[in-house]
C-alpha positions as CSV (number, residue, x, y, z in Angstrom):
1,M,-125.1,36.1,-22.6
2,N,-124.3,38.7,-20.0
3,R,-125.5,36.3,-17.3
4,N,-123.2,33.5,-18.5
5,R,-120.2,35.9,-18.6
6,N,-120.9,37.0,-15.1
7,L,-120.9,33.3,-13.9
8,I,-117.6,32.8,-15.6
9,N,-116.1,35.8,-13.9
10,L,-117.4,34.8,-10.5
11,K,-115.9,31.3,-11.0
12,M,-112.5,32.7,-12.0
13,F,-112.3,34.9,-8.9
14,D,-114.0,32.7,-6.4
15,S,-111.7,32.8,-3.4
16,V,-110.4,29.8,-1.5
17,E,-111.8,29.8,1.9
18,G,-109.8,31.9,4.3
19,T,-107.7,33.6,1.5
20,D,-108.0,36.3,-1.1
21,Y,-106.6,34.1,-3.9
22,P,-108.6,33.0,-7.0
23,Q,-109.0,29.3,-7.3
24,D,-107.2,29.1,-10.7
25,Q,-104.2,31.1,-9.6
26,N,-100.9,29.2,-9.2
27,R,-99.8,29.9,-5.6
28,A,-96.7,29.1,-3.6
29,A,-98.3,25.9,-2.3
30,D,-98.4,24.6,-5.9
31,F,-94.6,24.6,-6.2
32,A,-93.1,25.2,-2.8
33,P,-92.8,21.6,-1.7
34,A,-90.9,20.7,-4.9
35,I,-88.4,23.5,-4.3
36,S,-88.3,23.3,-0.5
37,I,-88.2,19.7,0.4
38,D,-84.7,19.1,-1.0
39,F,-83.2,22.0,1.0
40,T,-85.0,21.1,4.3
41,S,-83.8,17.5,3.9
42,R,-80.3,18.6,3.1
43,I,-79.8,21.0,6.1
44,A,-81.6,18.5,8.4
45,D,-79.2,15.8,7.3
46,N,-76.3,18.1,8.0
47,I,-77.6,18.9,11.5
48,Q,-78.1,15.2,12.2
49,T,-74.5,14.5,11.1
50,L,-73.3,17.1,13.6
51,Q,-75.6,15.5,16.2
52,T,-74.0,12.1,15.5
53,I,-70.5,13.5,15.7
54,L,-71.2,15.2,19.0
55,G,-72.8,12.0,20.3
56,I,-76.2,13.6,21.0
57,T,-78.7,10.8,20.8
58,N,-81.9,12.8,21.0
59,M,-83.0,16.3,20.0
60,T,-85.7,17.8,22.3
61,P,-88.5,19.7,20.6
62,M,-89.3,22.9,22.6
63,A,-91.4,26.0,22.1
64,A,-89.8,29.3,21.0
65,G,-88.9,31.4,24.0
66,T,-88.0,28.4,26.2
67,L,-85.2,29.1,28.6
68,I,-82.5,26.4,28.5
69,K,-80.6,26.4,31.8
70,I,-77.0,25.3,32.1
71,Y,-75.8,24.3,35.5
72,K,-72.6,23.6,37.4
73,W,-72.2,21.4,40.5
74,K,-71.4,22.9,43.9
75,S,-68.8,21.1,46.0
76,I,-70.1,18.2,47.9
77,T,-69.0,17.5,51.5
78,L,-69.9,14.1,53.0
79,A,-71.9,14.4,56.2
80,Q,-70.1,13.3,59.4
81,Q,-70.5,9.7,60.4
82,V,-72.6,8.9,63.5
83,A,-72.8,6.1,66.0
84,E,-75.0,3.1,65.9
85,G,-78.7,4.0,66.1
86,E,-78.2,7.7,65.6
87,V,-79.9,9.7,62.9
88,I,-77.7,9.8,59.8
89,P,-77.3,13.4,58.5
90,L,-78.0,14.2,54.9
91,T,-75.3,14.7,52.3
92,K,-76.6,17.3,49.9
93,A,-75.7,17.5,46.2
94,E,-76.5,20.9,44.8
95,R,-76.3,22.3,41.4
96,E,-76.1,26.0,40.6
97,L,-77.4,27.9,37.6
98,A,-74.4,29.1,35.5
99,K,-75.9,30.2,32.3
100,T,-79.3,30.6,30.5
101,I,-79.9,30.3,26.8
102,E,-83.2,31.4,25.2
103,L,-84.4,29.2,22.4
104,T,-85.5,31.9,19.9
105,L,-87.3,31.4,16.7
106,G,-84.8,31.6,13.9
107,K,-86.4,33.4,10.9
108,H,-84.5,33.9,7.6
109,R,-85.9,35.4,4.3
110,R,-84.5,36.2,0.9
111,Q,-86.0,37.2,-2.5
112,T,-85.4,36.1,-6.1
113,T,-86.5,38.6,-8.8
114,A,-88.5,37.7,-11.9
115,E,-85.5,39.0,-13.9
116,A,-83.1,36.6,-12.3
117,I,-85.6,33.7,-12.9
118,Q,-86.0,34.7,-16.6
119,R,-82.3,35.1,-17.1
120,V,-81.0,31.8,-15.7
121,G,-84.1,29.7,-15.0
122,R,-86.1,29.2,-11.8
123,A,-84.1,26.3,-10.4
124,R,-80.8,28.0,-10.7
125,A,-81.9,31.4,-9.7
126,I,-83.7,30.2,-6.5
127,N,-81.6,27.2,-5.6
128,E,-78.2,28.7,-5.8
129,A,-79.1,31.7,-3.6
130,D,-80.9,29.3,-1.2
131,E,-77.7,27.3,-0.9
132,K,-75.9,30.4,0.3
133,L,-78.7,31.2,2.8
134,I,-78.5,27.6,4.2
135,S,-74.8,27.9,4.4
136,E,-75.1,31.0,6.6
137,V,-77.8,29.4,8.8
138,R,-75.6,26.3,9.3
139,K,-72.7,28.7,10.2
140,S,-74.9,30.4,12.8
141,V,-75.8,27.0,14.4
142,K,-72.0,26.3,14.8
143,T,-71.3,29.8,16.1
144,N,-74.0,29.6,18.8
145,F,-72.8,26.1,19.8
146,F,-69.3,27.3,20.4
147,G,-70.5,30.3,22.2
148,A,-72.5,28.0,24.6
149,I,-69.5,25.7,25.4
150,S,-66.7,28.3,25.5
151,S,-68.1,31.0,27.8
152,G,-69.9,31.3,31.1
153,T,-69.1,31.0,34.7
154,G,-67.9,27.6,35.9
155,I,-65.9,26.3,32.9
156,G,-63.4,23.9,34.3
157,D,-59.6,24.7,34.2
158,G,-58.0,22.4,31.7
159,G,-54.5,23.5,32.5
160,T,-51.6,24.8,30.5
161,A,-48.9,23.0,28.5
162,A,-46.3,23.9,25.8
163,T,-47.9,21.9,23.0
164,L,-51.3,20.8,21.7
165,Q,-50.6,17.2,22.7
166,G,-49.7,18.3,26.2
167,V,-52.9,20.4,26.7
168,L,-55.1,17.6,25.3
169,A,-53.5,15.2,27.7
170,K,-54.1,17.6,30.7
171,I,-57.8,18.1,29.7
172,W,-58.2,14.3,29.3
173,G,-56.8,13.9,32.9
174,K,-59.2,16.5,34.2
175,M,-62.2,14.8,32.6
176,Q,-61.1,11.4,34.1
177,K,-61.5,13.0,37.6
178,Y,-64.7,14.9,36.8
179,Y,-66.5,12.0,35.2
180,E,-65.1,9.4,37.6
181,D,-67.1,6.2,37.7
182,K,-69.0,7.3,34.5
183,D,-68.6,5.7,31.1
184,V,-68.1,8.8,28.9
185,T,-66.6,9.6,25.5
186,P,-64.3,12.6,25.3
187,V,-64.6,15.2,22.6
188,Y,-62.2,18.1,22.1
189,F,-62.4,21.4,20.2
190,V,-59.2,23.0,18.9
191,S,-58.2,26.0,16.8
192,S,-57.5,25.4,13.1
193,D,-54.3,27.4,13.6
194,D,-53.0,24.9,16.2
195,V,-54.0,21.9,14.1
196,A,-52.2,23.5,11.2
197,D,-49.0,23.7,13.3
198,Y,-49.4,20.1,14.3
199,L,-50.0,19.0,10.7
200,G,-46.6,20.5,9.8
201,T,-44.9,17.8,11.8
202,A,-47.3,14.9,11.7
203,N,-49.4,13.0,9.2
204,I,-53.1,12.7,10.3
205,T,-56.4,12.1,8.5
206,V,-58.9,14.9,8.7
207,Q,-62.6,14.4,7.9
208,T,-65.3,16.9,7.2
209,A,-69.0,17.1,8.1
210,F,-71.4,20.0,8.7
211,G,-68.6,22.4,7.7
212,F,-66.5,20.9,10.5
213,S,-63.1,19.3,10.1
214,Y,-62.6,16.6,12.7
215,I,-60.0,13.9,13.6
216,E,-61.2,10.5,14.9
217,N,-59.4,9.4,18.1
218,F,-56.7,12.0,17.8
219,L,-53.5,10.9,19.7
220,G,-55.7,8.1,21.2
221,L,-57.5,10.6,23.4
222,G,-60.8,10.9,21.6
223,L,-62.6,12.8,18.8
224,T,-61.1,16.2,18.1
225,I,-63.2,18.9,16.2
226,V,-61.4,21.8,14.5
227,N,-62.9,25.2,15.0
228,P,-61.6,28.2,13.1
229,N,-63.4,30.6,15.5
230,L,-61.4,29.4,18.5
231,S,-58.5,31.6,19.4
232,K,-55.0,30.1,18.7
233,G,-53.8,28.4,21.8
234,T,-57.3,27.6,23.2
235,V,-58.4,24.0,23.6
236,L,-61.8,22.8,24.9
237,G,-62.8,19.4,26.0
238,T,-65.9,17.7,27.4
239,A,-67.8,14.4,27.3
240,R,-70.2,13.7,24.5
241,E,-72.7,12.7,27.1
242,N,-72.6,16.2,28.5
243,L,-73.9,17.7,25.3
244,N,-77.6,18.1,24.4
245,G,-79.7,19.5,21.5
246,A,-83.0,21.3,21.3
247,Y,-85.1,22.8,18.4
248,V,-88.3,24.5,17.6
249,P,-90.2,22.1,15.3
250,G,-90.6,23.2,11.7
251,T,-93.5,20.9,11.0
252,G,-96.9,20.5,12.7
253,G,-98.5,23.1,14.9
254,D,-99.8,26.5,14.2
255,L,-96.4,27.9,12.9
256,A,-96.0,25.3,10.2
257,Q,-99.7,25.5,9.2
258,S,-99.8,29.3,9.2
259,F,-96.9,29.6,6.8
260,A,-97.4,26.3,4.9
261,L,-94.0,25.1,5.9
262,T,-92.4,22.1,4.2
263,A,-90.2,19.9,6.4
264,D,-88.7,16.5,6.3
265,S,-89.5,13.8,8.8
266,T,-87.1,15.2,11.4
267,G,-88.9,18.6,11.6
268,L,-85.7,20.4,12.4
269,V,-86.1,22.9,9.6
270,G,-89.2,24.5,8.0
271,M,-89.2,26.2,4.6
272,T,-91.6,27.7,2.1
273,H,-91.5,29.8,-1.1
274,Q,-94.1,32.4,-1.8
275,A,-94.8,34.3,-5.1
276,N,-95.0,38.1,-4.7
277,T,-97.0,39.8,-7.5
278,N,-96.4,43.3,-6.1
279,N,-92.7,43.2,-7.0
280,A,-92.5,40.1,-9.3
281,S,-90.3,38.0,-7.0
282,I,-90.2,34.7,-5.1
283,D,-89.7,34.9,-1.3
284,T,-87.7,32.1,0.4
285,L,-88.7,31.8,4.1
286,L,-86.7,29.5,6.3
287,F,-87.3,28.7,10.0
288,C,-84.3,27.0,11.8
289,S,-84.1,27.1,15.5
290,V,-81.6,24.5,16.6
291,V,-79.2,24.8,19.5
292,F,-76.6,22.5,21.0
293,Y,-75.4,23.1,24.5
294,P,-73.7,21.4,27.5
295,E,-75.8,20.3,30.4
296,F,-73.1,21.1,33.0
297,I,-70.7,24.0,32.2
298,D,-68.1,22.8,34.8
299,G,-68.0,19.6,32.8
300,V,-66.3,21.6,30.0
301,F,-62.6,22.2,30.4
302,K,-60.6,25.0,28.8
303,G,-56.8,24.6,28.3
304,T,-54.1,26.8,27.0
305,I,-51.1,26.1,24.8
306,S,-48.4,28.2,26.4
307,G,-46.0,27.9,23.5
308,T,-48.4,29.9,21.3
């Protein structure tokens, strides 16, 4: 009798290899995919929407800690012409390092208590708070992107004009010269305050994606994205082809395996949920390391509305 009871006890607390968990215990792995996959797919879809709007065709997977280097071109002077048969001197095209961005591992965590789950149910208690977490993560991706394109040595001078239309036209003209002989698609970034002023006198259609408001082919010059974080009177413009994206994969590799991350097919975001018995709560752990940046900072032009 005692021997059988001991066998039962041993079976109940037989640990899974490499862990201290009993086999019969419900662990995060039992329910995490059901909770996590919807959120990873949702935020990945949002990031892909932004990627499409910006015209970035491919996202490059990189290891955390990778240094992303943004360059500007030095002026190029053609070498002097020589007579027949003489050695032709070289014309050197040089690029200069303007800015460096480190691709850091974006780690985010929050907890849902047992009381909250008991009060309103697991789906609502966890999912509604996770929605807020994802919203903040999405906002950080946008903030970092605008930081990358609006600061640093070498940003092109887009000129000054009295109106939004005038500044956009000047930036368009600057880009035509910079990207001469290249087939590029302009994209502009304007303050929500300046767009609001323009909306007071004109009727335009504004669309929304990834928390951005944008206007297709604004004034016939190209896609215009509204950014509430830009200072009133500041306008940025570049070519979609000058923009790139990179990310730390949230699926595959040691990171995803170590934390049992759930991710969709893109691997842009990794997420997991873990039960904590020490304080009766559920941990939400989210990894999102996505950056968008310009390849050449002097291919970004900053203009000013002087009437502001």
